[in-house]
N, C-alpha and C positions, 0 to 999 in steps of 0.2 A: 503494499500500500504506500502511497505517495500523500504526505501530509503537508498543507501550507497554512500558515496563519495570516489572515486577513485583518483581523481585529483583536486586540489583546487587552483592552481597557475595560474596566467595569464602571457602572453607574452613569457615566456621561462622557462624551468625546472630550479629549484634551488636546487639541492641536497646539502646536507652538514649538519654539526652539528648545524648550525644556523637556520635550517628549520625542525628540527626533530618533533616538537609539531604539526605544521599545515600542513607540508608536502611540497614537492618540485615538485611534478608531475603536468602537466597542465591539464586543465579541463576534467573531466570525471565523470558522475553521473549515477548511476543505480537505476532504479525504477522498482519494481516487483508488479504486481497486484495480487489480490486474486486469479485469474484464472491461475496464473503462467506465464503470459507473461512477458518478459524482454524488458524494455525500456532502452536505453543507450542514454544519452545526452552528445554529443560531444566525440570525441576520441583523446583528448590530451594523453600525455605519461602515464596517468593514465589508459588508455585503456590495456596496457600491463599486469599489475597484475590483472585487472579485467578479461582479456582473460584467463590468467592462472588459476584463481579461477573457472571459468566456465568449464574448461577442467580438473579439478582436479578429480581423481577417487573417486566414480564410475562415469564414463563418460556416460552421456545420451546425446541423440541428442538436440542440442541447437537451439531453435527458438527465434529470437530477432529482434527488431527494433532499428536501430540507427538513431537518429534524430540529425543532424548537425545544429547548430545555424547559422553558416557560415563556410567559407572555409579558414580563416586565419590560418596560419601555426600551431599555438599553439593549435588549436582546431581539426586538422586532423593529426598530426605528429605520433600519436600512432597507427593509423589504420593499417599500414603495419605489425605492431607487434601484432596484435589482433588475439590470437591463434585460436579461433573458425572459422575463415575464412580459415583455412588451413585443416579443416576436412570435408570430403564430405557429411557426414550425416547431416550437419548443414545447417540451412536456416536463412538467414540474410537479412532483408529488410532495405535498406539504404535510408534515406530522407534528404533533405536539401533545402534551399530557392531557387526558381526559380528566374532568373533575373540577375544572374552574367554574365560575359562576356564569360563564357563557362559553359556547363553543370556540374552537380555535378559528374557524371560518368567521365567526361573528366578531371576534377580538380584532382580527386582521381587518375586517370590513369597517369596523368603527374608526380605526386608525386612518383609514383612506376616505372617511366621509368628506364631502366637498367643503365642510368648514375647516378641514385641516389640510387637504391634498386635491389637486385639481383632477385626479383620475381615480374613480371608484374601483374597488376590487372587481366588481362584476365586468367592468370595461377592459380588463387586461387581456390581451389577444392570445397569450399562450394557453395551452391546455393544462388547467390546474386542478388538482384533486386535493381534498382535506380529509385527514383521518386523525381523530383523537385516540391516543394510544394509552393503554394501561400498562402496569408493570408486568414484566414477563418477557418471554423470548418471541421474536417476530422474524419473519423473512421479509426483507426489503432490498430491492435492487441487486438481488442475487447473493446477498450477504445475510448473515444471522445477526440480528440486533437484539441485544438483551437490554431491556429498560428497567431501571429501578428507581423508585422515589428517593429523593434526596432531602435533606433537612434544611428548608429555606421557607420564609414567610409567604409562599405561594405554593400551589401544587407544582412540582418541578421534577423533571426526569433527567437522570444521568444515562448515558448510552454507552454500550459496549459493543464495538463492531468486530465480528469475528469473520475473517475472510483471508484467502490466500495463505493459510496456514499460520496465522498471527492474530493479535488482538490489539485494538486501540480503544482506550476509554476516553469519553469526554464527560467531565463532571463539573458543571457550573450551573448554579451557584449551590453551595453546600457549606454547612455549619457543623461543627462537632456536636454530637447528641449529648455528651456528658460534660460535667465540669472538669474532669480529670479523664485522661486517656487510659492510664495504667491502674490496676489493682496494686494496693501497697503491700499486699501479702504474697505477691508473685514477682519474679524478675521481669522487668520491662523487655519487650521485644516479641515474645510468642504470641500467637493469636489468641490463646486462651487467657493471656494476662490483661486483655482488653476489658475494661470495667463495664461500659454500657453495650447492650445487645445491638443498639443501632450502629455503633461504631464498628462493632465486630461484623455485622452484616455488610457494612460499607467496604471493609478490608477484603471479605470475600468476593465482593463485586469487582475490586481492583486485581484480585489474585492473578499473578503470572503474567500480567498484561506486558506486551512489549513496549507500548507507550501509553502513559496516563497524562491527560491534559486536565489540569485541576485548578479550580479556583483557589487562590491564596492571596486574598486581597490585603490581609492585615498582618502585622507584626504581633507577637504576643503581647507587647506592651499596649498596642492599640486596641486589642481585642477586649481588653478589661472594660473599656467604655462602649464597646460596640456588640456586646453579647445579644443574642436574638436578632441581630440585623441580617443573619443569614449567610455569612461568609466564613472562610476558614483562615487560620494562620498558616505561615509556610512550615512552622515547625510541626504542626499537627499532620499536615499533609505528607511531608517527608518521613515521619515516624511511621504512619500507616502504610506508606508505599513500601518501605524497607520491610515491614512485617509481611506485606502481601507478596513480596518477591518480584516487584515491578522492575522492568529492565531500565526504562528511561521515564524521567518525570519532567513535564513541562508545566511550570507554574504560570497562571494567567489571571485574568480579570484584575489587572493592576489598579490599585486605588487612584482616583483623579487626583488627589493631593500628592501623590508620589511622582517625583521627577525622575529622570533617567538616572541620577546618582543614588536616590533611594532604592530604586528597583535593583540596581546593580549591587547595593549593599545587602538587599534581601537575598539575592542570588548567592552571594558569598556566605552569608550565615546559613542558608538552607544547605549548601554543599558541606558546611562544617557539621550540621546535624548528621548527615549521611556519613561523613568520615568518623564522627563519634560512635555511631552504629556499626562501623566497619563493614559497611554495605558497598557492593560494587555498583550500585544504582548510579546513573548518570542523571544529574539534576541541572536544569537550567530555566531561566525566566524567558517565557516566549515573547517574541518580538515580531512586529509586522514584516512580512516578507520571509520569515523563518521557514525552512523547508526541512522535513525529516523523511527518510526512507525507512519503512519498516519491512525488513526482510522476513520471508517465510522460514519458520523453524522446522517444519515437516512433523509437527505434533499437534494433537488437539489442545487448544488452550484451556486453562481452567475455566470453569463455568461452561463446559461443552454440553452436548446434547443430553448427556446422562444426568446432568446436575441442574441445569437452568430450569426454571419454572415455564410452564406454558403461559400464554397471555391471561392475565387476570380478568375475571368478569367484572363488568362495570357495577359500581355501588348502586343498588336498587333504590329508586326514589322512595322517600318515607321511611329509611332506616331508623329504627328505634334506638335512641340513646338515652341511658339513665346516668344522671348526674348525681353523685353521692358526695355530700360535703355538710358539715354541721355549721359552716359559716355562711349565713344568708347572702352576704356580699359576694362571696366567691361563686356561689350558685348563680347569681344574677349576672356576674361578669361572664362565667362560662356559657350560660345561655345566650347572652347577647353575642358572644363570638360565634355561635353555631346557628343562630336563628335564621340565617339567610341561606343556609345550605340544604334546605329541604328535608331535614330530619324531624321525626317526631320526638320531642324532648319531654322527659319526665324527670322529676327530682325526688331524692330521698335526703332527709335531714341527718341520718345517722346510719350505722351499719346494720342494725337490727331491721329498721324500716326498709332498708335496700334488699335485704335477703326476703323479707315478706312480699315485697313488690315482685321480685324475680320468681318467687314460687307461683305467683298468679300468672305471670307472662315474662317469658325470657326475652330481654332486649337483644339487639344485635351488637351493642357495644356498651361497656360500662366505663365511665370516667370517675375514678375512685380517689378520694382524699386518703392521706396516710395516717394523719393523727386525728382521731375522733373518739369521743367519750364512750366508755363501755366496750364497744366493739370496734377496734380500729381497722384501718384499712388491710392490713396483712392478715388479721382474722377473717375478714370478709373474702379475701382473695384465696386464702386456704380452703375455706368452706366451698368456694365456687369450684376450686380445682379437684376437691374430693367427690364431687357430685357429677356422675356421668353426663348429665344434662348440660352442664356448664363447664366442663373440663377444657373445652376448646374456645369458650367464649372470649372474645378480645376484651382485654382490660388495660385501660390507659391510667397509670397512676399519675395524678395532677397534684403536685405537693410543694410545700415550701422546704421540705426535708432534702437538702441537696449534698448532704455529706455522703462519703463513700459507703459507710456501713448501711445506710438506709437505702442507697441505690442498689447494693448487693442483696439486701433483704428482700427489696421489692421483686427483683428478677428471680431470686431463689424461690420465692413463693409463688411465681407463675405470671408476673406482669408481662404483658405484651410490649408495653412501651412505658417509659418513665419521663415525664416532662416536669421541671421544676419552675415554680413561681418566682419572680414574675414572668408572665408570657404575654406575646401579642396575639390579638385575635386571629390574624392570618396564619401564625405559626400554629396555634392549636388546630385551626380548621384543616391545615395540611396534614398534621399528625393523625388526626381523627380519621380523615379519608384513607391514609395509608394502612391504618390498622383494620378498617372495614374491608379494604381491597384484599388484604392477605388473609382474611377470616376464612377458615374451611367453608366450603359450600355443601349444603345438605344434598 
């Protein structure tokens, strides 16, 4: 596979003399397979120069697949300027995560309403198709694409492309699931030493990839003030990639406040993390125009057909969510965060009431507080896991208990996910959807 970076910036374009080396366009990466299919990951402002290159003489019909990680503006704002969409001979299949509050087609169409752009989406001459994807393995453009939900304040997918005997992962935008990566009772490095199940799942997603392209917007110092904004530190990404056996790591989605000197220093510090881990991984900060060739290894990459999940079913409208918290303010905040997602929301004020509610009707998901009087969240969770009717019921622990011991206790008792307060409404909405998508289907 041939990889080329057309946009490496996050949040907003940053043109100017201070971003000449690493570039100022927002996210856009081109991947070409040996069979000649073109995959485009995100259409930030980098999509404009990519489109011009694809339409440069001699012009041949373009067949491409655009895979949006999500529809935040910095990842879609280049789509209206993507020249191949204006050529009738071209065929473009557009994909993005299902589960937003409107479809991918409607989101792109709104961006191109006449109030904002002179050409409406329906007027584009190319043959365009739109598909909302769920988590799981898909066949697109002759390649195997494994999609997995990331941790971001919007429904967001990472993509793993398996083709030509190799694997490339694109993961923007993503934030650590836990406050700490490693358990203190185990040596850092092995997969089983990862504290949060979400971070362990993410490492499995990256496992043995030849090239990982990953959001690393923040330094560890910056992240202290930007938690829940939906982005990673370079340290987290390098640590996880080393554990996952990644061959090459491209750090991208550079913060708009970071000039070339800051990004270069991040690259130096990131390489030092890999050296400390004594890992042979190649680490670099992606820059506009950067090319990477991914050679076939003649082996089935990790996450091959025997392990990757099939495409997940769409979350049914009206999924029933039970919110269990003794704090009326937290119940109200949780309800407000989910009230526009089409769920049927019910509340319980304590653990005993929750179990009584579930005896009458089992919900599709439980959002469970940790600390409650009489019967706490762990007691409720253990009772659910001991009952065959609820042994696989998705349970999201939503708690202020952010310490390692509580996190481990939650997962040991059978929590599906563990989210600490304070949280943002989009963050909770995305985590609830991921839990519901992964729930066993009857």
